[in-house]
Each structure stands twice: as C-alpha cells, then as structure tokens.
N, C-alpha and C positions, 0 to 999 in steps of 0.2 A: 298532593303527592309532590315530593321534591325530587329533582333529578340532579345528579352530579354532572358538572361540566368537565367530563374527562376528555383528554386529548384522544383523537382518533387517527388511525393510519389512513392511507388513501383508499382502502377498501371498506372503511367504516367500522373497523374493529377497534375496540379500545386498546391503546398502547399500554405497555407496562414499563416500569422503571427497570433499569439495568442493575444487576447485582454488582458489587465491587469487583468480583472476578471477571465478569463480562466487560466492564469498563477497562480493567487492566489488560485483558486479552485484546480488546479493540485497539488500545493505545500501542501495545506491543506489535500488533500486526501492521499498524501504520508506520511505526519506526522501521520494522524489518523490510517492508515494501519500499520505503524511501531509501534505505541503505542498499537494497538490491538494485534499484534504478541507478544509483551512483556507481555501484560496483560494475554493472553492465556497461555503463557509458565509459568508464575507465578501461575496462577490458577491451571494448571495441576500439578505443583510441590507441591502446598499446598494440593490439593486433594489427591495425592498419599501419602503424609506424614500423612494426617488425617486417611486415610484408613488403613495404616500400624499401626498407633497408636491404632485405634479401634480394629484391629485384635489382637494386643498384650494384650489389656485389656479385650478381650473376649466379646465385645459388639455384 
C-alpha cells in the first residue's frame, strides 16, 4: 500500500491548495489591511496636531 505524503495542518487534516481566487483575495486583504494601518496612523497624527493647534489658539 502506498501513501501519499500530503501536507497536514496542525489538526492532522490534509491541507488543500488555494484557488487563484483565494490567493488573490488573500493578497488583496493583506494590501487593504496594510493601507488601513497607514491611514489610521496618519489620521491619528493629524488629529493630535489639530487638537494641539486648537489648544494653542484657545478654541
């Protein structure tokens, strides 16, 4: 009897290959998440600068 040496996940189940759609969706999610982190950091920096400026002007 021959057995295939298939890759297994941490639970012992055989893994499957991803479809082209799944690979594209995963790549898109990574890009979107990265851009969101950048956007959130920029927003926080701008918000703190605005609040500091308003505090100086006595608003």
